[in-house]
N, C-alpha and C positions, 0 to 999 in steps of 0.2 A: 243223490242228486235230485233236486226237486223237479217236478213236472213244469214245463214252460208256462202253462196256463196259470198254475199256482204262483209262479214267480211274477208273472205279469199282474195278477191280482194283488199281490203283496206290494209291488211297486206303485200301482194305482192308489192303494190304500195309504201308503206313505205320502204320496203326492197330495192326496186329498187332506190328510192330516196337516201337512205343511201349509196348504192354501187356507184351510180353516183357521189354523193358528195365526197365519199372517193377517187374516181378516179380523181376528180378535185383538191382535197387538198393534197393527199399523192403522193409524187413522187415515181414512181415504180409500180403504179397500173393504168392500162388503159384498154379500151375496144374499139373495132373497130366500132361497129354500135349498133343501138338500138336493133336489133335482138340478137346480142351477149350479150348485157346487159340483155335482157329478158331470154335468156338461162342460163346465170350465176345466175340470181335470182331464177329461177326454181330449178337449181341443188343445190344452197345454201339452199333454203327453204327445199328441200328434205333431205339434210344432217342434217339440224337443227332439223327436225322432227324425223328422223330415227336414224342417226348415233350419233348425239350429246348426247342424253340421255344414250346410251350405253357407250360412252366414259367417260361421267361424272361418271357413276356407277363404272366403272373399275378403274378410277383414283381418286376415292374419298379420299384415304389416302394422295395422293399427293396434292390434293386440300386443304384438312384440314391442312396439314403440311405447305403449302405456304399461309395459311390464305385467300384462295379464288383467289389468283393470277393465280393459275393453270387453272382456267376457261378461262382466257384471252389467255393462251397458246393454249388451245384446240380450241377456236374460231379462232385464227390466223392459226392454222394447217388446219382447215376446209376451211378457206379462201384461203390458199395456194393450197389445194387440188382442189378447184374449178378452180383456175388459171391454174393448170396443165391439167385438164380434158376438159375445154371449150376452143375451138380454138377461138382466137381473144380476149380473156380476159387474161390479163397478170398481174401476181403478181411477182415482182422481189425480192424475198427473204423474210426472216422472219420478219424483222422490218417493211417493207411496209405492210405485212399481218397483223401484230399486230396493226399498225396505222389504217388500213382499218377496221379491226374488231371493234376497239374502236369507230370509227366514225359511223359505222353501228349500234352498240349498243346504242350509245348516240342518234342518230337520231330516233331509235325505241322507246326509253324511252320518248323523247320529243314529238314526234308525237302522241304516244299513249295517253299521258297526255292531249294533245290539242284536240284530237278527241274523248275522252271518253264521254259516255252519259252524257248530261247536266242534265237530270232528276235525275240522281243518284248523290246525294250529299254524303258527308261523312256519314258513318254509325252512327246512334245515339248511345250514350253510353248505355250499358246494365245496368239495374237496379241492384244494389247490395243489397242483403239482409244480414243482420247480424243475424246469427243463434245462436251466443253466444258459439258455440262449436268449436272443432278443425276441421274445414272444410276448405279445400282449394277451394276458389272461383275462377273459371277460366272464 
């Protein structure tokens, strides 16, 4: 098991890679320097840890109604908020924020899968016992 500090640094590095990649790919997202990128990553990770769960909870009916697409709207809104708060990190509108948040999410999923513990394989299937009664086996 990794040390929690190492795990946090790896997650910040993956987030920084995603934001940098989004700035390269999406027109309308830019940052001035590496320190600006670092600041944007810190603010974005803080918002993802504190503000995002609260927003998801309060907008749960909207998320259910839109079949999950509302989560992307929330992520784009947080991306735009970071663009407004961090000097030197620019997000020009909702569509670039949406594209940037999608790239950051995709980067996070891919890198997490590539870096996950090699010792942990897929979970073995649980043994099923038939009791012959009306029991729901979970």
